[in-house]
N, C-alpha and C positions, 0 to 999 in steps of 0.2 A: 320096760324101763331099763336104760343102759346101766351096766354094772360100773362100779368105781374103777375097775381095771380098764374097761373100754374107754371110759372118760379120760383117764390118764394117758392112754395110748393115743387118743385123738389129739390131746393137747400137745403131746410130744411130736406128733407128725406135723402139726401146725407150726410149732417152733422150728422144727428142722427145715420146713419149706421156707420160712421167713429168713432163716440164717443163710440158706442156699441162695435166695434171691439177693440178699445183701452182699454176699460174697461175689456173685456174678456182677452186680452193679459196681462193686469196688474194682473188680478185674478190668471192666470196661474203662473206668475212670483212670486207672493207672496206665493202661495201654494208650489212652488218648493223650495223657500227659507226656508219656515217653515218645509218642509220635510227633509231638510239637518240636520243631527245631529250636535250638538254643539261639538267643539273640546274639548276633555277631558283634564283634568289637567295632566294626565299621558302622553298624547301626547305632551303637552306643555313642560313638563320636558325633554322628549326624544329629542324634537327639539332643545331646548336650550343646552342640553348636547352635541349634535352633533356639534352645532356651537362652543361651548367651546373647544371641542377636536380639531377642525380644526385649532384653534389658536395655539395649541401646536407645530405645524410644524414651525411656525415663531419663537416661543420661542426657539425651538431646534436649528434652524439655527443661531439665535443670540448667543446662548451659545457655539455653535461650533466655531463661529468667535471670541468670546471674551475669550473662555477657562474657563468660569465660570461654576461651578457645577450645576447640575439639582436641587439639594436640596437647598431650600431657606427657611429655618425654620422661619426666622423672618417675611417674607411676609406671609407664611402660617398661622402662629399664629395670625398675624394682621387681616387676612381675616376671620378666624374662630371667633375671638373675636368680630369683627365688626358685622358679620352676626348673631352671637349668641346673641348679645345685642339687635338686632332688632327682633329676632325670636318670642318673646312673643307677640308682637303687631300684628303678623301675625297668631297667633294661633298655633305656633309651639314651642315645648319645646327646651331648650338649648341642651339637649342630642340628640334630633332628628336632630337639625340643625347641630351639630358637626359631627354626624355620616354620614349624607347625604353629607355635603360638603367635609369631609375627603375623601369620595369615589370619588367625583369629582376631587379633587386634585391628588389623587393617579392615577386615570385614565389618567389625563393629563401628569403626570410624566412617566407613562408607555409608552406613545407615544414618549416622549422626549428621554427616555433611548434607546428605540428601534431604533429611527432614528439616534441617536448619535453613536450607535454601528455599524452602516453601514459606509463603506468607503465613504468619501465625493466625490460627483460627479463633484464638481467644485473646482478650486483652492481657498485656504483660502483667498488670497488677493482679489479675484474677488467678494467674498461675502461682504466683508467690514463690518462696524459696522451697527447694526440694532437697531433703537430706539424702545425700548420696552414700552415706555410710552403710545402710542396709543393702543397697544395690552392690556396692563394692564387696561387702561380705559375701553376698550370693555369688558374685563373679569369682571370688577366690575359691569358694566351694566347688563351683563348676570346673574351674581350672584344675583343681586337685583331682576331680573325678576324670577329667580328660587325660591327665597325665597317667592315671592308673590304666586307662583304656588304650593309651597310645601304642605301647609295645605290641600287644596282640593285634591292634589295627594295622600296624606296619607289617606284621607277619602276613596278615591277610592281603595286604597291598602287593605282596610279591606274586600273587596269582596273575595269570595272563588277562583275566577278565576284570582287573581292578577298576578300570575307568567305568565300565558298565555297572559294577556293583556299587561304586561310590555314587554314581548318578542315581541309581535305584534307591539307595538308602537316603539320599538327600530328598528325593521326591516323596518318599514315605513320610519323612519328618516334616516336610513342607505341608503335606496334606493334613497330617495329624494336628499341626499348629495353625493351619489355615493361613499360611504366609502369603503376603501379597507379592507382586513382582519385584519390588525393591528388596524385600527380605529373602526372596528366593535367589536373587542375584548375589546378595551378600553371603548366603549359605554356600553357594558354589565357590565364592571367593575364600570363605573360611577353610575350605578343604585344601586350598593352595595346590601344592605339588605332592600331595600325600602319596600318589601312585608312583612317584619318582624318588621319594625320600630314601627308600631302602637302597 
């Protein structure tokens, strides 16, 4: 029969082995996380642009139901003024902010115009009124996140491979959101001249 001392020693060895195993696993996990590259600002802009474009479908459906035009100059100017006023605090010039967000707005309208040019697949009465306030609130949130990402994205855009990187980030965002040809074209439009803005 094993003595009490031997039993304690056996337990201590088991505990030590378990701790060593956990430490090894933790080391591998930390190394794996450290090896993963940080998401680039360009990738962040592509992701937010894709999210923004998908909201255009709801806006188009609302305008089909209400008969309102796609153009909403007052809201566009309000958005550009608000974002432009905040741009300097984010390290972005007013001209850069205006050019970037005009491209976002034009891309969104491109989707709306194309969808509205297609025959409706449902009866007008079945669509009903769509409240755009939640959509606009989400657009405003995305715009703010984009403004935060814009300065670092413009720094990345100074690299010689900007066009390639911008294309790759757009493609990844398009695949992630399963964008169709229309939304992929609009995503390219949303990037505008980002590689030439700096």
